[in-house]
C-alpha positions in Angstrom: -34.2 -48.3 34.7 -32.3 -50.1 32.0 -30.0 -51.6 34.6 -33.0 -53.0 36.3 -34.4 -54.4 33.1 -31.0 -56.0 32.4 -31.1 -57.6 35.8 -34.7 -58.7 35.6 -34.1 -62.1 33.8 -31.6 -63.0 36.5 -34.0 -61.9 39.3 -36.8 -63.9 37.7 -34.4 -66.9 37.5 -33.6 -66.5 41.2 -37.3 -66.3 42.2 -38.2 -69.3 40.0 -35.2 -71.3 41.4 -36.2 -70.4 45.0 -39.8 -71.4 44.4 -38.8 -74.6 42.7 -36.4 -75.4 45.6 -39.2 -74.7 48.1 -41.7 -76.9 46.3 -39.1 -79.7 46.0 -38.4 -79.6 49.8 -42.1 -79.5 50.6 -42.8 -82.4 48.4 -39.9 -84.4 49.8 -41.0 -83.7 53.3 -44.5 -84.7 52.6 -43.3 -88.0 51.0 -41.1 -88.7 54.0 -43.9 -88.0 56.4 -46.2 -90.3 54.4 -43.6 -93.1 54.5 -43.0 -92.7 58.2 -46.7 -92.7 58.9 -47.2 -95.8 56.9 -44.3 -97.5 58.6 -45.7 -96.6 62.1 -49.1 -98.1 61.2 -47.5 -101.2 59.7 -45.5 -101.7 62.9 -48.7 -101.3 65.0 -50.6 -103.7 62.8 -47.7 -106.2 63.1 -47.9 -105.8 66.9 -51.7 -106.3 66.9 -51.4 -109.4 64.7 -48.7 -110.9 66.9 -50.6 -110.1 70.1 -53.7 -111.8 68.7 -51.8 -114.9 67.7 -50.1 -115.1 71.1 -53.4 -114.8 72.9 -55.0 -117.5 70.8 -52.0 -119.7 70.9 -52.1 -119.8 74.7 -55.7 -121.1 74.5 -54.5 -123.7 71.9 -51.7 -124.9 74.2 -54.1 -125.3 77.1 -56.4 -127.4 74.9 -53.5 -129.7 74.0 -52.7 -130.2 77.6 -56.3 -130.9 78.6 -56.7 -133.2 75.6 -53.7 -135.1 76.8 -55.5 -135.7 80.1 -58.4 -137.3 78.2 -55.9 -139.4 76.1 -56.6 -137.5 72.9 -53.3 -135.7 72.5 -49.6 -136.8 73.1 -48.7 -133.5 74.9 -46.2 -134.5 77.6 -47.7 -132.2 80.3 -51.4 -133.1 80.7 -53.7 -131.0 82.8 -57.1 -131.9 84.3 -59.9 -129.6 83.3 -60.0 -128.3 86.9 -56.3 -127.5 86.9 -56.6 -125.8 83.5 -59.8 -123.8 84.3 -58.1 -120.6 85.7 -55.5 -120.4 82.9 -58.2 -121.1 80.3 -60.4 -118.3 81.7 -57.4 -115.9 81.6 -56.6 -116.9 78.0 -60.2 -116.3 76.9 -60.3 -113.0 78.7 -57.0 -112.0 77.0 -58.4 -112.9 73.6 -61.1 -110.2 73.7 -58.9 -107.1 73.8 -56.5 -108.6 71.3 -59.5 -109.3 69.0 -60.8 -105.8 69.4 -57.5 -104.3 68.4 -57.4 -106.7 65.5 -60.9 -105.5 64.4 -59.7 -101.9 64.6 -56.4 -102.2 62.7 -56.6 -105.5 60.7 -57.3 -105.8 57.1 -60.6 -107.5 56.1 -58.8 -110.7 55.0 -56.8 -111.0 58.2 -59.9 -110.4 60.4 -61.8 -113.1 58.4 -58.9 -115.5 58.8 -58.6 -114.7 62.5 -62.3 -115.5 62.9 -61.8 -118.9 61.3 -58.9 -119.6 63.6 -60.8 -118.6 66.8 -63.8 -120.7 65.7 -61.6 -123.7 65.3 -60.1 -123.1 68.8 -63.6 -122.7 70.2 -64.6 -126.1 68.7 -61.6 -127.6 70.4 -62.6 -126.1 73.7 -66.1 -127.3 73.3 -64.9 -130.8 72.5 -62.9 -130.8 75.8 -65.7 -129.4 77.9 -67.8 -132.4 76.8 -64.9 -134.6 78.1 -64.8 -136.5 74.8 -62.3 -139.3 74.5 -61.8 -139.7 70.8 -58.2 -139.2 69.5 -59.4 -139.5 65.8 -61.9 -136.7 66.2 -59.3 -134.7 68.2 -56.9 -135.0 65.3 -59.5 -133.7 62.9 -60.1 -130.7 65.1 -56.3 -130.2 65.5 -55.9 -130.3 61.7 -58.7 -127.7 61.3 -57.1 -125.4 63.8 -53.7 -125.8 62.1 -55.1 -125.0 58.7 -56.9 -121.9 60.1 -53.7 -120.8 61.9 -51.8 -121.2 58.6 -54.4 -119.2 56.8 -54.2 -116.4 59.4 -50.4 -116.2 59.1 -50.6 -116.2 55.3 -53.1 -113.3 55.4 -50.9 -111.4 57.8 -47.8 -111.9 55.6 -49.7 -110.7 52.6 -51.1 -107.7 54.4 -47.7 -106.6 55.6 -46.0 -107.6 52.3 -43.8 -110.1 54.1 -42.2 -113.0 52.3 -43.8 -116.4 52.7 -43.0 -118.1 55.9 -43.0 -121.6 57.4 -46.3 -123.4 57.6 -45.4 -124.9 61.0 -46.6 -128.3 59.8 -44.6 -130.8 61.8 -45.6 -134.5 61.9 -47.6 -135.3 65.0 -46.6 -138.2 67.2 -49.2 -140.9 67.6 -51.4 -140.9 70.6 -51.0 -144.1 72.6 -53.6 -146.6 71.6 -54.2 -145.2 68.1 -52.6 -146.3 64.8 
């Protein structure tokens, strides 16, 4: 029995070492799992944010082209409202599932900024449905849409902890017939 008692401290040390090693591995695995899970969700949020922006941007591009038809925008490829109607309908339909995914995975700030952006786009679409010919009013709507888009991208960057990006504020060419 004395041999056992002599070996007991060593045996206790081995048990404590094995238990400590086990706990360290479990904790490390848990931390890695949490990091991987967070990275997967972050990738999904980025994809949802990009899909929403892409869907909304296709509507914006169509409004530029129709506005050019009415003389409001300098876009080089004007479209009549009739020619644009099928593509506009597709763009609006594509916005809905992208918006739902955004509501599901987006942060509150990003969703709020996305709403501001889509409202600005809807104002542009309404302006064109009324067949308004007013380049100055169009410029104001365009500026509102650009500001809303910039706010959306800033919120996305903040949510995903990305560095600040380009504001995409290029000078606009004048519309013929306006100063």
